[in-house]
C-alpha positions in Angstrom: 8.6 -15.4 -1.6 11.3 -17.4 0.1 10.5 -20.5 -2.0 10.6 -18.4 -5.2 14.0 -17.1 -4.2 15.4 -20.5 -3.5 14.2 -21.8 -6.9 15.8 -18.9 -8.7 19.0 -19.2 -6.7 19.2 -22.9 -7.7 18.5 -22.1 -11.4 21.2 -19.4 -11.5 24.0 -20.9 -9.4 23.3 -24.6 -9.6 23.5 -25.1 -5.9 21.3 -24.8 -2.8 21.6 -21.7 -0.7 23.4 -22.3 2.6 21.8 -19.4 4.5 18.7 -17.3 3.9 17.9 -14.1 5.9 14.9 -11.9 5.9 14.5 -8.2 6.8 11.2 -6.2 6.7 10.7 -2.7 5.4 9.5 0.0 7.8 7.0 2.9 8.0 7.4 6.1 10.1 4.4 6.7 12.3 5.4 9.8 14.4 8.6 11.8 14.6 9.2 13.6 11.2 12.7 14.9 10.5 13.5 14.5 14.2 16.3 12.0 13.8 19.0 14.5 12.8 17.8 16.7 15.6 18.7 14.0 18.1 15.0 13.4 18.8 12.5 10.6 19.0 10.7 8.5 16.3 7.9 6.0 16.3 8.2 3.5 13.5 7.3 -0.1 12.8 8.6 -3.0 10.9 6.0 -4.0 8.2 4.7 -7.2 6.6 6.7 -6.6 3.4 10.4 -7.3 3.2 13.4 -8.8 1.4 15.0 -12.2 1.5 18.7 -12.7 0.9 20.4 -16.0 0.2 24.1 -17.0 0.0 26.2 -20.0 -0.7 30.0 -20.1 -0.3 32.6 -20.0 -3.0 36.3 -21.1 -2.9 37.7 -18.0 -4.7 37.7 -14.3 -3.9 34.8 -13.3 -6.2 31.3 -12.5 -5.0 28.4 -12.7 -7.4 25.1 -11.0 -6.4 21.9 -11.4 -8.4 18.8 -9.1 -8.1 16.1 -11.7 -8.2 13.4 -9.4 -9.6 15.3 -8.2 -12.7 17.7 -11.2 -12.8 20.8 -9.0 -13.2 24.1 -10.3 -11.7 27.1 -8.2 -10.5 30.5 -9.6 -9.7 33.1 -8.0 -7.4 36.2 -8.9 -5.5 35.0 -9.6 -2.0 38.0 -8.1 -0.3 37.7 -4.7 -2.1 34.2 -3.8 -3.1 33.8 -0.6 -5.0 30.6 1.4 -5.8 28.9 0.9 -9.1 27.2 3.6 -11.3 25.8 1.1 -13.7 24.1 -1.2 -11.2 23.2 1.1 -8.3 21.2 -1.6 -6.5 24.5 -3.6 -5.9 26.0 -0.7 -3.8 23.8 -1.6 -0.8 25.3 -5.1 -0.8 28.8 -4.0 -1.5 28.6 -1.4 1.2 27.5 -4.1 3.7 30.3 -6.3 2.6 32.8 -3.5 3.1 31.4 -3.0 6.7 32.0 -6.7 7.5 35.5 -6.5 5.9 36.3 -3.7 8.3 35.7 -6.1 11.2 37.6 -9.1 9.9 39.6 -9.9 6.7 37.4 -11.7 4.2 39.1 -13.5 1.2 36.4 -16.0 0.0 33.4 -14.7 -1.9 29.8 -16.0 -2.1 27.1 -16.5 -4.6 24.1 -14.4 -3.4 20.6 -13.4 -4.5 17.9 -11.3 -3.0 14.2 -10.9 -3.7 11.5 -8.8 -2.0 7.9 -7.6 -2.1 8.2 -4.1 -0.7 6.3 -1.7 -3.0 8.8 0.5 -4.7 8.6 4.2 -4.4 6.3 4.1 -1.4 8.8 5.2 1.1 8.9 1.9 3.0 12.7 1.6 2.9 13.5 -1.3 0.6 17.1 -0.3 0.7 17.4 -0.8 4.4 15.7 -4.2 4.1 18.3 -5.2 1.5 21.2 -4.0 3.7 20.0 -5.7 6.8 19.0 -9.0 5.1 22.4 -9.0 3.4 24.2 -8.2 6.6 22.5 -11.0 8.5 23.2 -13.6 5.8 26.8 -12.5 5.2 27.8 -12.2 8.9 26.3 -15.6 9.6 28.2 -17.1 6.6 31.5 -15.6 7.7 31.0 -16.3 11.4 31.2 -12.6 12.4 29.3 -11.7 15.5 27.5 -8.3 15.1 24.9 -6.9 17.5 21.8 -5.3 16.1 22.9 -1.7 16.5 26.3 -2.6 15.0 24.5 -4.1 12.0 22.3 -1.0 11.7 25.3 1.2 11.6 26.9 -1.0 8.9 23.7 -0.5 6.8 23.8 3.2 7.4 27.4 3.4 6.3 26.6 1.5 3.2 24.1 4.2 2.3 26.6 7.0 3.1 29.7 5.6 1.4 28.3 3.4 -1.4 24.8 4.6 -2.3 25.6 8.3 -1.7 22.6 8.9 0.6 23.4 10.8 3.9 20.5 9.1 5.8 19.9 8.6 9.5 19.7 5.2 11.1 16.0 4.9 11.7 15.3 2.6 8.7 17.8 0.0 9.7 16.9 0.2 13.4 13.2 -0.3 12.6 13.9 -3.3 10.4 16.0 -5.0 13.1 14.0 -4.2 16.2 10.5 -4.7 14.9 8.1 -6.8 16.9 4.7 -8.2 16.0 1.8 -5.9 17.1 4.3 -3.3 18.4 5.8 0.0 17.4 9.5 0.8 17.6 10.3 3.9 19.8 13.8 5.1 19.1 15.9 7.8 20.8 18.4 9.2 18.3 20.6 10.7 20.9 21.3 7.6 22.9 20.2 5.0 20.3 18.0 3.5 23.0 15.3 1.4 21.3 12.1 0.2 22.9 8.9 -1.4 21.6 5.5 -0.3 22.6 2.5 -2.7 22.1 -0.3 -2.0 19.6 -3.5 -3.9 19.8 -3.8 -6.6 17.1 -7.1 -5.2 16.0 -5.4 -2.1 14.7 -3.4 -1.8 11.5 -2.0 0.8 9.1 -3.0 1.6 5.6 -0.3 3.0 3.3 -1.7 5.3 0.5 1.1 5.8 -2.0 0.5 8.8 -4.3 3.4 7.7 -6.6 4.2 11.5 -6.7 7.6 12.9 -5.9 7.7 16.6 -6.3 11.1 17.9 -7.5 12.6 19.9 -4.7 14.2 23.2 -5.3 18.0 23.0 -4.9 18.9 22.9 -1.2 15.4 22.4 0.2 16.5 19.6 2.5 19.6 21.7 3.5 17.5 24.7 4.1 15.3 22.9 6.6 18.3 21.4 8.4 20.0 24.8 8.5 16.8 26.4 9.9 16.9 23.8 12.7 20.5 24.5 13.4 19.9 28.3 13.6 17.1 27.7 16.0 19.4 25.4 18.1 22.1 28.0 18.3 19.5 30.6 19.4 18.0 28.5 22.1 21.4 27.5 23.4 22.2 31.2 23.8 19.0 32.3 25.5 18.1 29.3 27.7 19.8 28.6 31.0 20.1 24.9 30.6 22.3 23.2 28.0 20.9 22.9 24.4 22.7 20.5 22.1 19.8 19.9 19.8 16.1 20.9 19.4 15.1 17.9 21.5 16.4 19.9 24.5 13.8 22.6 23.9 10.2 22.5 25.2 7.2 23.9 23.5 6.8 26.4 26.3 10.4 27.6 25.8 9.7 27.9 22.0 6.7 30.1 22.6 8.6 32.2 25.1 11.7 32.8 23.0 10.7 32.4 19.4 10.7 36.2 19.0 14.5 36.1 18.7 14.4 33.9 15.6 13.7 34.6 12.0 10.3 33.4 10.8 11.7 30.4 8.9 13.9 29.1 11.7 11.0 29.6 14.2 8.6 27.5 12.1 11.2 24.7 11.5 11.9 24.5 15.2 8.2 24.5 16.0 7.8 21.3 13.9 10.7 19.4 15.5 9.9 20.4 19.0 6.2 19.6 18.6 7.1 16.2 16.9 9.3 15.2 19.8 6.6 16.0 22.3 4.0 14.2 20.2 6.2 11.0 20.2 6.7 11.0 23.9 3.0 11.8 24.5 2.1 9.0 22.0 4.1 6.5 24.0 1.9 7.2 27.1 -1.3 7.1 25.1 -0.4 3.7 23.6 0.5 2.3 27.0 -2.9 3.4 28.2 -4.6 2.0 25.1 -5.9 5.4 24.1 -5.7 4.8 20.3 -8.0 7.6 19.4 -5.7 10.0 21.3 -2.7 8.6 19.4 -4.5 9.1 16.1 -5.2 12.7 17.0 -1.4 13.1 17.4 -0.9 11.8 13.9 -3.3 14.4 12.5 -1.5 17.1 14.5 1.8 15.9 13.1 0.6 16.3 9.5 -0.8 19.7 10.3 2.6 20.7 11.6 4.3 19.4 8.5 2.0 21.4 6.4 2.2 24.7 8.4 5.7 24.7 9.9 8.0 22.4 8.1 6.4 22.9 4.7 7.3 19.4 3.5 3.8 18.3 2.5 2.1 18.8 -0.9 -1.5 18.9 -2.3 -1.7 15.2 -2.9 -0.7 14.3 0.7 -2.9 17.0 2.1 -5.9 15.8 0.1 -5.5 12.3 1.5 -5.2 13.4 5.1 -8.1 15.8 4.8 -10.2 13.0 3.3 -9.1 10.5 6.0 -10.4 12.9 8.7 -13.9 12.7 7.3 -14.0 8.9 6.9 -15.6 6.9 9.8 -13.2 4.4 11.3 -10.0 6.4 10.6 -8.2 7.1 13.9 -5.3 9.1 12.5 -3.3 10.0 9.3 -0.2 11.8 8.3 2.5 11.9 5.7 5.3 9.4 6.3 9.0 9.9 5.4 10.6 12.9 4.0 7.5 14.4 2.5 7.1 16.5 -0.7 5.2 13.5 -2.1 5.3 9.7 -1.4 2.8 8.2 1.0 0.3 8.9 3.7 0.0 6.4 6.6 -3.5 5.9 8.1 -4.2 4.3 11.5 -7.5 2.3 11.5 -9.2 -0.7 13.0 -8.6 -3.8 10.9 -12.3 -4.4 10.4 -12.7 -1.0 8.7 -9.5 -0.8 6.6 -10.8 -2.2 3.3 -13.7 0.3 3.2 -11.3 3.1 4.2 -9.0 2.2 1.4 -11.8 2.2 -1.2 -13.0 5.6 0.0 -9.5 7.1 -0.1 -8.8 5.8 -3.6 -12.1 7.2 -4.8 -11.4 10.7 -3.3 -7.9 10.7 -4.8 -9.2 9.7 -8.2 -11.8 12.4 -8.3 -9.3 15.1 -7.4 -6.2 14.0 -9.3 -7.5 11.7 -12.1 -5.8 8.6 -10.9 -6.2 6.2 -8.0 -3.5 6.0 -5.3 -2.1 2.6 -4.5 -3.2 1.4 -1.0 -1.6 -1.5 1.1 -2.6 -2.9 4.5 0.4 -2.7 6.8 0.7 -4.7 10.0 3.3 -4.4 12.7 5.7 -7.3 12.1 8.7 -9.1 13.5 12.2 -7.7 12.8 14.9 -9.2 10.7 16.3 -12.7 11.2 18.0 -15.6 9.7 15.3 -17.9 8.3 17.2 -20.8 6.7 
């Protein structure tokens, strides 16, 4: 992929790239909708990603080419503005704006990016683009940015240029990934750790290619339910409650009666997810992978029952996975309502598991789901 990008760069711009950076996509393993509740998430950088190449210019114009569709967008480097026509360019423009906020930039670059992250699978191709662009551009301009600082620049690019009010999990996962390890993030403190995973294990992504249209306000309804629950527990518990991560499962059971049914169920999912992530960290450290897999199944059941962000396609895959020998765990990954299921399996079994899941899905829905083997991979870096 890197060689292909360099050849395309040379053909479009007539020069060699001076800097090439790479950033992987990510997959969420445990901790669903916990980030905006100041909770915990297990994720991992994956073996699919995006390369970003740059060469300096002597004027104030930046040209960026999307290497897959070979479209080029130009903008004034000192004053990037969002584009409606070429939405993909907003991720790069937003990152450039973040760098501009740190130091004045008056010379543009020629840039091109190319990746192999499956689109529509919920593996965060946008964050991979932001982080690879941020690494290449900050290196070119000699701007020192630590990893959390770069993650925040990527997040602000989503907010201000792409119009997506996302958390910071995707960018953190891309930057802090390690080979054969999961990324454990605390979204209150932004403390990030890595927890080893045996090399004999891997993940299978089963992409339904389905995205159910949400009724207006579905995401906001879930967030509001969490906020109502937070206010309730802050009023009835003796210790401070700033977010649902401050509430235990025992406290939920003892005091859920004061909540409306929707808020109680939304809170149950978040509180349970936070406890599953923390329990999962202990299980991984003790190499109890079967126990960790059970937590993944429990997580999906919670999404189905309490948070109601699953759908028939995702449920069918998880139910099928539970019956297949060699599967350790499975759950929806990402926002839900469609998208992908992530399956934890031993590497020796993963091909047979993929075949079985595709067959089950085809019999039930008339089309095979796309499956990809995912391995825990190193985080973003400058590669040339």
